[in-house]
C-alpha positions in Angstrom: -13.6 -11.9 7.1 -12.0 -10.4 10.4 -12.4 -6.4 10.7 -9.5 -5.3 12.5 -7.3 -7.3 9.8 -8.5 -6.6 7.0 -10.2 -3.5 4.8 -11.9 -3.1 1.1 -10.7 -0.3 -0.9 -12.5 0.8 -4.2 -10.4 1.7 -7.0 -11.3 3.7 -10.5 -11.8 0.7 -13.1 -8.5 1.7 -15.2 -6.0 1.2 -11.6 -7.9 -2.2 -11.2 -7.2 -3.0 -14.6 -3.9 -1.6 -14.6 -2.9 -3.0 -11.2 -5.1 -7.1 -12.4 -2.0 -6.5 -15.5 1.5 -6.2 -13.2 -0.4 -8.6 -11.2 -0.5 -10.9 -14.4 2.2 -10.3 -15.3 4.8 -10.6 -12.1 2.8 -13.7 -11.8 1.4 -12.4 -8.5 -2.0 -12.6 -6.8 -3.6 -9.5 -6.7 -2.7 -8.4 -2.8 0.5 -9.1 -3.2 0.8 -6.7 -6.0 -0.7 -3.3 -3.7 1.1 -4.6 -0.8 4.3 -4.5 -2.9 2.9 -1.2 -4.5 2.5 0.2 -0.7 6.1 -1.0 0.0 7.9 1.0 -3.1 6.5 3.9 -2.3 6.3 3.6 1.3 10.5 3.5 1.0 10.6 7.0 -1.8 9.1 8.4 1.1 11.6 7.2 3.7 14.3 8.5 1.5 12.6 11.6 0.6 12.2 12.2 4.6 16.2 11.1 5.4 13.8 8.3 7.6 14.0 3.6 7.9 11.7 2.9 6.1 9.7 1.1 8.7 9.6 4.6 10.8 7.7 5.5 7.9 5.6 3.1 7.3 4.7 3.2 11.6 3.9 7.6 11.6 1.6 6.1 8.5 -0.3 3.7 10.3 -0.6 6.1 13.4 -1.7 9.0 10.7 -4.5 7.4 9.8 -5.4 5.5 12.7 -5.5 9.1 14.3 -7.9 10.4 11.0 -4.9 12.4 9.2 -5.0 14.5 12.0 
C-alpha cells in the first residue's frame, strides 16, 4: 500500500458496525461510505462557515498536515 495515498485508522467496534451497516444498506463499499460521510460533514461545515465545500476541505487538509495548529 502506498503510504502517501492511504492511512489506517481505528474505530470503536460500534462505529465500525454502524458504518458497515450503512454500507450494506446503501450497497456501497466501506471506504465509499466513509468518504461520503466525510464529504457530507465537510459540506455542512462549509455552510456554517460561509465558504465552499472545496475551500473547507482544503482548509481541513492544511490543518491536518500542520498538526492541528
